[in-house]
N, C-alpha and C positions, 0 to 999 in steps of 0.2 A: 449933292449927297442926299440919299433917300433914307428915311427912318421907318422901321416897321415896329408896330406895337403888337406884342403877342399877349393875349389874354387867356390864360388857362382856366377852365371852368369844370369842376367835378360835380358829378351827380350825387355822390355820397358825402355824408358829413357825420361826424360823431355827435355833434350837438343838435343841430336842426336839419332834418332831412330835406333835401331839395331847396335849401335856403336861397340859392342863386336865382331861382325862378319864382320865389314867393313875392307877392305884390307888396310894395311899399309906396304909398301915395299913388296908387293906380299904375305902377310901373314895376316890372320885375327888378329885383335888387341889382342884378348884374347890368341892367340897363344904364344905371348911373355911371358905372365904370366905362362902358362903351361910349356913352355920350361925352365923357371927359376925354377919352382918347380922340374922339372926332374933333374936339375943340382945342386940343393941344397943338400949339404952333410947332411945326417941324415934323409932326407925324404925318407921313404920306399915306400910310396904309395900316389897317389893323386887322388882325386875324384872331378869331376865337377858336381855341382848341377845346373840344368837349368829348366826353366819354358816354353820352347818354342821348338816345334818340328823342326822348321826351323834351329834353332841354333844347335840342336842335329845332324841334317843332315850335317851341316858344320863341326862340330867336328869330325864326322865319316869320312868325306871326307879327312880331314887333319890328321887323326890318333890321335886325341887328346882325345879320349873317356876316357881311363884309362891306367895307366902304373904301372908296378911293377919293382922295381930295384933289 
């Protein structure tokens, strides 16, 4: 059995704009979610869905685009 983790990321926010790419301890906030998906037993693949090209550029810079275990 294969398990897919889908991580939706929005560019807009009512509270803090672009919060998903803001750095927290030298890493974008969404990076913590992606790293946890990578480390979760049983998850074979994670896909990030986003609506913003700037966010996509940050994901590419940090190597967060997609992984296969």
